[in-house]
N, C-alpha and C positions, 0 to 999 in steps of 0.2 A: 289526546294524551297518549304517549308511547308507553309500552310495557317496560317496567323496570325490574330486572332480575334481582335476587338477593345480593347483599353487599359482597359476599364471599365469592360470587359467581363472576367470572371475568370474561369479557369478550362475547362472541357469538351473537352480535347484534344482527347480522344478516339472517342467521338461522331463526332467531326469535322473531324477526320481522316477517319471515316467510310463514311461520306458524300462526302469527297474529293475523296475517292476511287470509290464511285458510279458515281461521275461526270466524272472521268477518263474513267470508263467503258462505259459511254454513248457515248463518242466520238468514241468508237470502235464498240459498239453493238447496238446503237440506244437508244430509249426511256427506261429510268430506273426510277422506282418509289420507294420512301422511305417514311416510316411513322415514325414520332417522337411521342413517348408517354411518360408519366410521371405524377406523382401525382400533384395536384394543387400547383401552385407556384414554380414548379421545373424549370421554365425558358425555356419553349418550344418556345415562341415568341422570346426571346433573342437569343436562339440558331439559329433560322431561320434567324434572322437579321444579326448575326455575320457571318454565312455561306454565305449569299448573299453578304455582304460587301467583304469578303475574295475572293469570286468568281469574283467579279468585279475587284478587285485588280490584279487578274491573267489574265485579259483580256476577261473574259466570260461575256455574257449578263445575266442580272438577272431581273426577274419580281416578284413583291411581291403582292400576293392577300390577302386582309384582309378586315375586316368590317363585319357587320351583314347582310349577304345576305338574311337570312330568313326574316328580317324586310322589305326588298324591294319587297318581294313576286314575284314569277315568276322564272321559271327554267333557264331563259337566263341570270340572273344577274351575275353568276359566270363566264361564258364564255365572257360576255360583258366586265367585268373588265380585263380579260386576254388579249383580242384582243385590247382594248384601250391602255393598257400599252405596249403591243408588238408593236403597231403602232408608239409609241413615240421613239422606238429604231431603226426604219427603215428609209430609205430614203423617201422623201416626195411622190415620185411616187408609191413606194411599199405600203406605208401607205394608199394612196388614193385608190388603188385597193383593199386593205384589207377591208377598211371601206365600199366600195361599195358592195363587196361580202357579208359582214355581214348584210348589210341592205336588200339585196335581200333574204338572207336566213331567216331573221326574218319575212319578208313579206309572206314567205311560211310556217311559223310555226317553225322557228328557227332550222330546221333540216339541218345538214351539206350537202350542195350541192356540186357538182363537182367544181363549181367556188370558193366556200369558201375553200374547201380542198386545191385547187391549190394556193389560195391567202395565206392561213396559212403557207403552206410549203415554199412559196417564202419569207414570212416575217421571218420565223425561220432562214432560211439560211442567209438572209440579216442581221438580228440582231446579230446572233452568230458570223458571220465573220470567219468561220472556226473553232471556238471554240465551247463551249457548251452553250445552253440556259438553265438557272436555273430558275425554277418556284417554288416559295414557297407559300404554301396555309395554312394560320394559322387558327386553329379551323375549319377544313373542315367539321366536323360533323354538323355545323350550316348553311350549304349552302342552306338548304331548299329542298323541294321535286323537283326532276327532274334535279336539277343543276349538281350533280355529274355524272349522266348518260350522260348528254349533253357534259360535259367536257371530259368524257371518249371517246366519239365518235369523238370529235375534235382532241384530242391528239393521238388517234389510227391512224389517217391519217398521223401522224409524227413518227410512230414507228421505222422507219429506220433512223431518223435524231438524232443528238446529243442533246437530250432534257432530263433534269433531273427534275422530279416533286418531291418536298419534302413537304409532308403534315403533319400537326400536328393535333392530335385528343384530345379532352378533356378527362380526365380520367373518366372511367366508362361509356362513351358514347357507345351506341349500335345503329348503323345506317345500316340496311341491304342494303340500296341502294348504300353504298360505296363499297360493296363487289366486283363489277365488275371493278371499277376504280382502286382499290388497290389490286387486285388479284396478288399474287406473289411479293408484295412489300417487300422490305428489312425493317426490324424493327430496329429502333434506340431508345433504352430505356434510359431515363434520371433518374439516381438515385441521391442520396444526394452527395453534395460536400464532399471531404475529409477534415480532420482537417486543413491541411496546406492550402488548397484552401479557407477554411473559413477564415483563417487568412489573406490571400491575399484580399479577398472580404472586410473584415473589414478595412484593410488599404486603399483600394481604396475608400470606402464609407466615412470614417472618416478622412482620410488624416494623420493618425498616426498609427504606429505599436502598437498593443495591447499585453499585457502580455499573455504568452502561457496558463496560468491557466484560464484566463478570456475567451479566445477563445475556449478552450476545453469545458468549461461549456456551452457557446453559441452553440457550435456544438452539444453537447449532447441534449440540450434543443430543438433544431430545427431538429435533425436528418439530418442535412446537407441541409435542404430545403432552397434554395436561397431567396425566398420571406420572410420567417421567419427570416433568417439571416440578410437581409437588414433592416427589422423592428427592430431587436435587435441592429444592429449597430447604428441606429438613436437613439434608447432609451439609449444606453450606452453613446453616445456622448452628450446627453442632461442631463446626470447626474451631480452631484456636481463635480467641477473641470474637467468636460468633460470625466468622466469615471464612472465605477461602480465596486464593488467588486464581486468576484466569488460567494459569498454567496447571494448577492443581485440578481445576474443573475439567480441563481437557483430558486428563487421565483418570477421571472419576470411574469408580466401579461400585454398583449398587445391586448386590445379588438378590435381595428380597424383592425389590421393585421389579427387576427384570424377570424374576421367576414367575411373577403373576402373569406377565405377558406370555411367557413360554407355556404356562399352564393352559391359557386360553388356546394357544396354538395346538397343543397336544390334544385338547378335547375335540378339536375340529378334525385333525389329521395327525396321527402319530408320526408318519414319515416326515411331515413338514418340520417338526421339532429337530429331527436329526439334520435336516438340510440347513437349518439356522446355525447349528453348531459348526458345520463345515464352512459355511459362508463366513462366519465370524473369524475363522482361522485364515482363510485364503483371500478374503477381500482386501485388496491393496489399493483401495480408493479409485480404481479404474473400472471396477466391475469384474465379475467372474464369468467365464464362458460356461454355458450350460453343460457342455461335454465334460468339463473338469468336475463339475458338481456330480454328474452321473457317475464318473469314474471313482471319485473319492467317497461318495455316500454309500456305495455298495448296493444301490437300488438298480432295478432295471430301468430302462429309459422311460417306459410308460408310467411307472409309479413315481419316478423322480419328477417328470413333467406335471403330473397331477398335483404333487405336493407343492411344486413351484407356483402352479395356478392358484392354489389355496393361499399361499403366502402373498401373492400379488393382490388377490382380492381383499385380503386382510390389511393391505397397506404396509406389510412388514418389509417387502422388497420392491424394487422397481420392476415394472413390467417391460423388460427390455431383453435383448439378446445377451448383453453383458449385465448380469444381475448384481445389484448392490443392496446391502442392508441400509435401509433409509435412516436408521437411528444409530449414530456412532456409539451412544451409550450402550446399546444392545451388543454391538461388536466388542467393545472394551470389556464388558462384564463377562460375556461368554468366553472370550479368549483368555481372560485372566484365570478362569476356573479350569483351564486345560494345562496339563503338564508341558514343560519345555520339550521333553522327548516327543510327545504327541505333535506339538506344533512343528518341530523340525521335520518329522516324518511326513506330515501333510504338505508342507511347503516343498520338500524335495520331490515328493510324488507329483505334485502339481507342476513343478518345473520340468520334470522328466516327461510328463504327458504332453505339455505344451511344446516342448522341444521336439518330440517325435512327430507332432502334427505340423511342425514348421511355423509355429506362431511367431509373431514379431519378437525380436530379441529383447526389447525392453520389458515385455510381459514375463518372459522366462526369467530375466534377470531379477525382476521384483521378488520372485519366490526364492531364488538362490540367496539373495541378500537377507531375506527374512529368516533363513535358517542359520543357526550358529554352528552347524556341523559343516566342515569343509566338503565341498562336493567332490565326488569321484566320478570317473567315467569320462566319456568323450563329449565335451561341450564345445560349441563353435566359438571362434575367437570373438565374434560380434557379441554373443551373449556374455562372455567373460568381461569384455570391455565395458559393457553397459552395467554389469554387476559392480565393477570397480568404481564407476562413476556414481553409482547409487549407494555405495557403502557408507556407513556412518563414520567409520574409523579408518584412518590411513593404513593401519596395520592389516585390516581386512582387504583394503583395496590392493595392497602389495601382493597378497595371496592370489587374487584374481588376475592381476596384471602379469605376474610371473607365469601363470598358466596360459594367459593369452599370448604372451611372447612365444611360448613353445608351440601353441596351436596355430598361430597366424602365419600368413604369408602375404607378400606384396605390401600394399599400402597399410593394411591392417597391422602388419607386424611393425612397421615404422611408427604408427600411432601408438601401439602398445608399448614400444620401447621408450618413446618420449614421455608418455604418461607415467611409466614406471620410474623413470629418472626424476620427474617432477615430484612424485609422491615420496621417493626416497630422500630428496632434498628437503622436503618439509619435515621429515622425521629426524634426519641427521645430515647436516650440510656436508660434512666431510665424507661420510659414506656415500651420499648421493653424488658428490663430485667424482669419487673413485669409480662409481658405477658408470657415470657418463663417459669418462675417459676410456674405461674398458669396453663400453658398447661401441665406441668409434670404429674399432677394428672389425666389428660384426654388423655394421650398419648396412641395411639392405639396399639403400639407394642414396643419392646425393642429397635430396631434401631432408632425409632423416639425419644424415651426417651434419648438415648445416644447422638443423634444430639442436643437435647435441652440442655443437660448438657454441651456439647462442646461449645455451644453458651454462656451459663452462665459463663463457665470458661474463655472464651476469652473476656468477657465484664466486669467482676468484676475488679474494680480498687481500689487502695488505696484511702481512703476517702469516699468510698461508705459505706452504712450501711451493710458492708460485713457480719457481724455475723448474722444479722437478715435474710439476704438472705440465708445464709448457713443453718440456722435452718429451714427455710421454705422448702428448698430443701430436707433436711434430712427427714422431715415428708412426703413429697410427694413421695420419693423413698423407703420408708419403705416397706419391704416385696417383693421388686423387685430385679432383678439381680444387680442393681446399688446401692443397699444399702451400706452405708459407704462412698459414694462419697464425702460428705462434709469433713469428716476427712482427706481423701486423699488430697483434694484440699488444706486444711490448711497446711498439711505437705509439699506438693510440693511448695507452695508459700514461705514457710519458707526456704526450701532448696535452691531454686533458688535465693533468696535474701541474702544468706549467703556466706561467703568465701568458696570456693570449699572444703577445708580441713574440715571445720566445717560441710559442707553439707554432706560429706561422713560419718562422725560420726553420724549425725542425721539419715541418711538413714539406716546405719548398725544397729543402736540401734532399729529403728522401725522394721527392718526385724528380729532382734534377739528376740524382744518382741512378735512377731506373734506366733499363735498357731503352734506347731510342725507339726501337721497333715494337716495344710492348706498351700497351695501354696502361696507364697508372691505375692502381686499384682504387675503386670509387670510395672506399672507406676513408682513405687518407685525404682525398679531395674533399669529402664531406666534412671532416673535422677542420680542415683549413678554411672551408667556407664559413663555419661557425665562428672561428677566430676572427676572420675578416669582418664579419658582421659585428662582433663585440667591439672591435677597434673602431668601427664606423669609418673606415678609411675610404671604401669605395662600395657603397650599397649596390650599385648596378652590377659591378663585377661579381659581388657575392651572389646575387640572384642568378646571373648567367652561369656561374659554376654550379650552383644548386640545380639548375635545369639540366645541365650536362650530366650530372650524377644521376638524376632521376630518369633521364632518357634511356639509361642502360637498364639491364634486367635487375629488378628490385631484389631478386633472390641472392644476388651477389653480396648485398649488404646485410642480409638477415643473420649471418654468423657474427656480425659486429653490431649489435642492437643500438649501442650508444651513438655510433656514427650515423645510423639511419635516423635516429631521433634528432640528431643535430641538424641534418639537412632539412628535415621537415619543419623544425623550429624556425629556421631562416625564412622559409616560405611564409610561415604565419606572420613573422615579424615584418616581412616585406609587403604585407597587405594582400598576399595571394592565397587567401584562406580556402577558396573553392578548390584550387589545385591541390592544396594540402589535404583537404577532405577526400578528394578523389584518390590520392595516394594511400591514405589510411584504409579506404574501402578495398583497394587492390591488394593491400597487404593482408587484410583479414581473409580475403579469398585465397591468397597465395599460401598463407600459413594458418591453416585451420586450428592447429594446436600450438600457439605461440609460447615462447619461453616466458618466464616471469619477468625478465628484463624487458622483452619486447612488449609484453602486455602493459607493463607500467609505463613504458615510453609512449605507446600509442594513446594511453589514457592522458598522459601529460600533454601531448599534441592536441587531442580533442578538447582538453580543458582550456588550453591557451586560446584555441579558436573560439570557444564559448565565452571566455572572458572578453576577448576582443569584440565579439558580437553583442556583449552586454546581456547574455543569457545566463544569469547567475544560477538558476536551478540546474540547468544542464552542466554548467561548470562544476558545481558542487558534487554532482553525482559522478562525473568523469574523474575528477581529482581524487575522490574517495576510493573509487575503483583502483586507481593507480597506487595509492598508499596501501590499500589492502593487499595488493599483489606483491609488494616488497616487504622483506623482513625489516623490523625496526632497527634503526641505526646502521643502515647499509653503508659499507665503505667500498673502496676500490673504484672501478670504472663507473659504477652506478651512483656514486655520490652526487654528481651534478643533477641526475634525474630526481633523486629523492629530495635534494635541497629545493629544486624548482617546484616539485609537487607540494611540499610543505608550505613554501612561501605563497603560492597561488591559493592553496586551500585556506590558509589563515586570512588572506586578503578577501576572499569571497565571504567568509564568515563575518568579517568586519563590515563589508558592504551590506550584508543582510542584517546588520544591527546586533550581532551576537558576539561580543568581544570575549565572553567567557569561553566559547567554543574555539575562537581564534587562539587564545592563550593556551588552551588545552592541547591543540594541535602542535604548537611550537614546543611545549613542554614534553609531550609524549615522544616526540621524535628527536629530542636532544638539542633543540635550537634556542632554548631560552637563556642559556649561559654564554660563556666565552666561545668564540668561533675561530677556527684557523683562517688565516688570510688567503682564502681561495676565491677565484673570480665568481664561482657559482653561489657564493654566500651574499652577493650584493642585494638580491631581492629579499633575502631573509632579513637583512639589516633594515631595509626600507620598510617592510611590513611590521617589523618590531617597533620602529619609530612611530608608525601610524597607530599601532596598538597603544603605545605610551600616551599619545595625545588623547586617544579615546578613554584611557584610564585616568586622565587628568594629571599626568606626570611629565611635564615638558622637559625638566632637566635630563631625565633618562632618554627622552626622545632626541634631545640635542646630542647626547653621547653616541647614540646609535648612528645618527646622521654624520657626526664627526668621524666615527669609525668607517662609515661608508665612503666618506670623502677621502680619507687616508688610503683606503684600499684602492679606490679608483686611481689615485695619484701614483701609488706604488706600482700598479699594474699597467699604468698608462692607458686607462680605459675611460672613454667619455661616458658621462652618466646617462646620456640619452640612449645608450645601447640597451637599456633595461626597459621592458614593457611596463613594469610597475612604476618605474620612475616617471615615464611619460604620462601615466595615468594620475599619479598622486604627488610627484616630486615638488612641483611649484606650489601646490596647495599646502604641503607640509612646511616648506620654507616660509610661506606667507603666514601660516598659523603660528609659527614660532617667532614672528616679528622680524624676519630677515627680508625686508622688502627689496633691498638692492640685490641681494643674492637671488631672490625669486625672479626679479626682472631679468637678470643675466641668464638664469636657467630657462626662462620662457623664450628668450632670444635664441639660445642654443637649440631649443626644441623646434622653433620655427625654421632654422637653417636645416636641421635634420629632416624635417618634413618636406622641405623643398627638394632635398637630395633624394629622398625616398620616393616622392611623387605619388604616394597613396592618398586618395581623397580622405580616408579616415584619419591618417596621420596629420594631414593638413588641417582637418577639422579639430583634432585634439589641440594642435599647436595654436590655432586661432582662438580657441576657447581660453587657454591659459594666458595667451598674450593679450586678449581683450580684457580679461579680468585685471591683469597687471596694469595695463595702460589706463583704464577707466575713462570716464567722460564720454563725450559723443563718439570719439574714435574707438573707445573700448566697446561701446554698444554696436558700432558698425562691424567690428571684428567678430564679436560674439554672434551676431546674426548671420554672418558669413559662415562661421564655424558650424552653427546649427544646421544651415542648409546642406553642408557637406556631410555632417554626421547623420543626418536623416536618410542618407542614401543606404546606410547599413541597416540590416534587418532588425537589430535590437533597439530598445528604447532607453538603455542605461546612460550612455554618453550624451545623447540629446537632452535627457532629463538633467544631467549635471550642468550642461550649457544653459538650459532654461533657468535653472536655479541661480547660477552666477549672473545671468542677465537680470533676473528679478531683484537680486541684491544690489546690483549696480544702479538699476532704476530707482530703487528705494533710496539709495544715497543721494540721487539727483533730485529727490522730492517728487518723482513722477509715480505716485502711489497707485493710480488707476492702472497704468501700464505694468507696474510691478506685480499687481495682483493677477493680471492675465498671464504673465510669464510664469509666476510661481504656481498658479493653478495647473498649468500644463506640466510643470516639473513634477508636481505631486502625482498627477495622473500617470505619467510615464514611469515614475519610480515605483509606484504601487504595482503597475502592470508587470514589471520585470523583476519584482522581488527585492529591490534595493531599499530595504527597510530604513537603514541609517539615512540615506539620502532623502527618503520620503519624510522622515521626521524633521530633518533640517529644513526642507522646503516648507513644511507646515509651520515651522517655527518662524521663518521669515515671512510667510504669508500672514500670520497673525500680526506681526509687526507692521507690515504694509497695509493690511486691512484696517488696522487701528487708526490710520490717518485718512482713510477713504470713507467719508460719511455715507456715500451711496452704497457701500458694501457692508452695512450692518448685518444683513442676513448671512453673507458669506462668513463674516467673523463669527456669527452665531453657530453656523454649521461646523466650523473648525472646533468650537468649544464643546460640541455635543459629546457625551460619552458613547461608547459602543452600544450599550443597551438602549439609550435614548434614540440613537440613529436607527436601530433596527425597528423599534416600535413606531417611530415616526414614519418610516418607509411603509409599514403595515397600514398606518392611517392614510397615507397618500394613496395607497392601492385600494382604498375604499372599505377596509375591514372595520367593523364596529369594535368598541372597547371590549365587549363580551367575547367576540370572535378572536380578538388578539389574545385575550387572557386564556382562552381555551387552547389556542394553537401553541402558545408559549408556556402553558402550564404554570401560570402565575395568577394572582387575584386581580379582579377588575380594579380594585383600589390601587394596586401597584402600577397598572397601566395608566391610570389617571394621573398618578404622581409623576411618572416619566414624561408623559405628554405635557403636563403643566410646566415642568422644568424646561422641556424643549421649546415650548411656545415663548417662555420668558426669555430664553437666550436668543430666539429669532425675532423678538420684539413684535409678536403678534398676539391676538387674543384667542384664536382657536382655529379649527379646521378650515373655516371659510376663507381665511387669509393665506392658506398654503399655496394656491395657484399664483398669487402675486409674488410670494417668496421664491418659488421655483423658476420664475421668469428671469431672475437676475443671472447674469453670466457667471458661470463657474459653480453655482450652487448645486445643481443637479449632478454634475460630474463628481464633486466632492462627496455628496451624499451617497451616491450609488457605488462609487469606486472604493469606499471604505477609507478614504483619506481623512475623514473627520473622526476617526476612532480614537478619541482621547486627545485633547489639546496638549501641546508640549509647552511648558512654562518657559518664559524668556529668561527669567533670572535677573538679578540686579546687576547693572553695569554702571560704572562711574568713570570719571576722568582719570583715575589712577590705574586703569587696566585696559587691555585690548580685547575685543570680542573675537575669539578665534573659532567661531562656529562655521568653519569652512564646510561647504556642502557635502563633500565626500569623506569627511572624517568621522561624522556620527555624533559628536557631542560639542558643547561649547566649553572652552577652556580659558581660564584667566591667567595671564602672564604679566608680571609687573614689568613696566617699561624700564629699560636700563637707564641709569643716571648718566647725564653728560659728563 
């Protein structure tokens, strides 16, 4: 039987086990000594009390020594307490002889006499009763001079008896006199409680289970220290409605609790307390150099290092060259008790000291930013730049950047200039634009000038005094390599705002009017390439022109970010994603501080690549980065970039099964209402139609598709020029009951794929064409499409093809083959995060499995709830019901209920039948991939409606058939 501590005592199983082992050894080997150590507040006293109580419960005798023996003066106080408590455990006659022997010994100088030794041994045997005598001595280092030595001589007389001495020592205490008593003692170290133990402690102290996030913050703040956790638990319970938020916890300040720790520190070493105060102010989460501590503490080096040694042994700070306070709560509380003036003085002094010593710029900048007083003096440009990047407010960053521009030279001056313009643009677009134009004339080099032009290009919007800005720019760049930028910007703006057919004519006319001996500017060629691609006139020629543009120096395109984005988009659409990735990598190296426009554009290109690869998680992150870089409702040259970012982002959320987030993206960026008839709104209209289907609103979906059709017709654009159309267009038409139009769209996509020559485009086209054709021919086309799509790294599009194949096979009555295809669709959809597709595949899998008698287990797995699946997996792995209940913190009865329900759905009687079930094809994959997490109901269908559960739309929609 294992020792059980009191109910209020949490954790410490390993330490209690070590003491129990020592107790068992003492019954065999005689006297055993253990020493318990740990930082202040770690619960040494609580551990000793818990162990003594557990020992008594097992039939052992226990004596607890405590109190301030040092205050009672005299070496006999410690032994006096031991013998008095021991006498209370003995029969009266034994206690009388022990008291008389101790009185005789004290009369002769308190030295152990033969009579005392005999009496002590008799008392130990009588009290232990054949078990062990456990002696706990708390804070033994406070026993006073002579006490430990006398205790050692008394206990040495019992070395062959079952006695266990468990002593605790204050952290950092050094008492040479204890050496003889504790020689050979076993060490039991107390470290911080685990996060789960912290949760148990909170529940025990507050009477309620607290959210995991709140417990995690408290655990981090206290480093698992029980004293600090108990203080935090009381503080949390005293909050509004009896709780606090994790954000409130992170900023918690508990003066009374922390003062107890500081009092312990002061009692050991007064200098150490002063160092804690300095550390609390200068610790910026990376550790503090010891030289800084010596400088700021006012101590000489020897005293400061001695004090740090004490703090390290007490567990207050890390034992490292870069010293860190281990408990954020300690740092918060001490820093909060210091005035702002003192904090500023400390940080500026630390920054100056580190700067003088040539410390890394980021460490110096940390302290500059922590001070609210503007720094004076000569600071290096590198320090000022890093301070600007670390500043919490743009207003503060401007202050550092202006100083950096004055102090810097060379590349650093260019970086400072560009970052200053970026920050000004965030604060005030008009003021930032003026600053960018003014800085052109003082740009230190051509890369900086190009960076400024890129920022101007991305900032100019319709309604600005655009012509005035362009004239000023033209004057500023006269005689430089960027001469003529204003004319190019006017042309590119006109081209991007025109119908693509008109845009091609404008670009071709500009190129034809150029001097024959002068190479045309790549920005104009890039935009003409995009327009050719949109018109789908000659995909091969568009790609050839794109390669010619990118074969030139990329930095020529950086002042015109939209043109650069256009040519990269053509590469992605043409199936040359690896080359597009390589260009993005080159640009990131070429332009370490890209403009907002370029940053958003590169995020769009990366997002398109990820969507094409079927990597929805990466696509979501990249597209979110791009939208974060752009101001909401961007107009001007960046309007196409923003429209494409929004459309792709909403499409990814739909594919992940979150139509609320998709709708929120469209609404937030102003695309939920009426749109101007621009070519770059095509994908927005398509994703809106897809959202309407997911929301069960086919009439509005038809209106969006009709608007898209009208826009394509007015601009003379083929619908296959849109990536999202090639992904979802045919499925949308099929979902809305337009079978003939879906067939025509599929045929157009096949012709486009043949012209493009990309295996992925051919695979997409064969997928939609196979679904439209149906029958044996459709199956053949779908399988060919799957073979091509599987050449790509992602699993999204093959999953769609497998889902369509499974549906087609179900129609043909081949339910066994349908189950195989749909199982693969589920596996791939779950793997790449396509939640909506996974739900649709499971839905059709349920339908197919319902007709396949031999797949009763598969149908049962699909019907399992998430909790049933988790507990069933535990059972498959060999865990008993008791072990499952303990691991998942539920009752054994709950485990039995979940397993009974799972067995019933799988049509088995118990665990012995599980191997047979798992042998069926597809069962294990569904069970372990999470595909069976909650079945999706089919819903009622009748002859009056059409099942519109297209695999990539996310829901089933009912639409009435039109009357003849």
